[in-house]
N, C-alpha and C positions, 0 to 999 in steps of 0.2 A: 504494500500500500504506500510505497514511497512516492507514488505519483500524486498523493495528496499533499505533498510538501510544496507549499506556495508562499508567496509574500502575503502574509495574512493581514487583513484589515481589521482584525479583532483588537480589542484593548490589550495593551502591553501587560505582561506579567510583572509584578514587582515584589521584592522580598528583601529582607535585610537580616544579617546575622553577624555575630562576633566571629572573627577569624580564630579558629582553634589555636591554642598555644600549649606550650609545655613549660612548666616552671613560671618564672615571673615576667617573661617577655610579653609585651602588649602590642598587638598588631592593629587593634581597632575594629571598626565595623565596616562591612561591605554592604552597599546598597545596590541591588540589582534591579534593572529595568530593561526588559527586552521583549521583542515581539514573539508571539507563538509562531511555530512553523507549520502547524497543522491547520488546514482550512476548516475542519470540523471542530466541534467542542473538545477542549482539552483542559487539563488543570496542571498547576505547578506542584511538583512534589519535591520537597527539600529533604534530603537524607543526610543524617550525620551519623557516622560510624566510628567506633573506637578502632584504633589501628592494632594489629593488621586487620584488613577487611577483605571481603571477597565480592567480586562483581562478575556476573556471567553475561557478557554482551558481545555483539559482533557487528561489523560494518554491514549496512544494507543501503547501498547507493550512497546518498549524501548524508546519511545519519548513522548513528550508532544505537542499536536497539537491544534492549535487555532480552535475553533468551531463556532466563531461568529466574523464577521468583526469588527475591531475597527478603530480608526482614522488612524493608521499606519500599523497595522497588518491585515492580511486577513485569511479567512478560509483556512486551509491546511498548513499554515505556521508552522514551527517547532520551538518551543522555545529552543534556544541553551544555552543562558546565561542570567542571570539577576544580576543586582547589588544587593549585600546583605550586610547588616550591622551586625557586631558582636560587640555590644556596639557601640563604635565610630570608629571602624575599617571597612572601606569599602573593599569589595572583589568582584570578579566576580564569581558567583556560576555557575558551569558547570552542567546544567540540564541533559544533555544526560548521563554524567558520573554517576550522581546520579541514574538515571532511569535504567541504564545498570545493576546495582547491583541487580535489580529485587527483592528487599526486600520489604516485607510488610512495608508500611510507606514511601517508596521512594517518592511517589507523595506528601505526607504530608511534607517531607523535602523541596520539591520545593516550596510548598505553603508558608512554614515558611520563606524561603529565600525571596519570593516576599513580604510578609507582614512585613518583617523587615524594609522595606522602609515605615516607618510610619510618616515621616516628622520631626523626631527628629533631624537628622543630615544633612539632605538635603531636598530641596524643589522639587526634581525631581527624577525619576527612569529611568535607562537606561536598556533596554532589547534588546537582539540580537536574531533575528529570521533567519531561513533559509527558503527561499521561493522557492518551486519547480516551474520551468518554463515549460510551455507547450511545 
């Protein structure tokens, strides 16, 4: 159903959260505001997991789709963003923007962003999914 991926004219998703940390470091709050990518109804699912974590997902065209239910994510959810660490600098990695480039290795970049959450700087990972609603 990746043909349903369009420039949506629906209202933006918005959410905010504290960047997970380890010890006394403070990284502050992230405020996210982004367009849904599904033409049909969908909702935002924010998942926070203690590290290490597991995620079963695979590339499907221009998106990364969950293929096995987890604690918070479900089959069919689209991974939109994940917390990424570049040394000690946290950032939100835009999975769809990465996959849209359709370059060989785009999915590898997504995996690299996910595994940068290795517990060095934070005890948790935050991932944001878009869940299609029936």
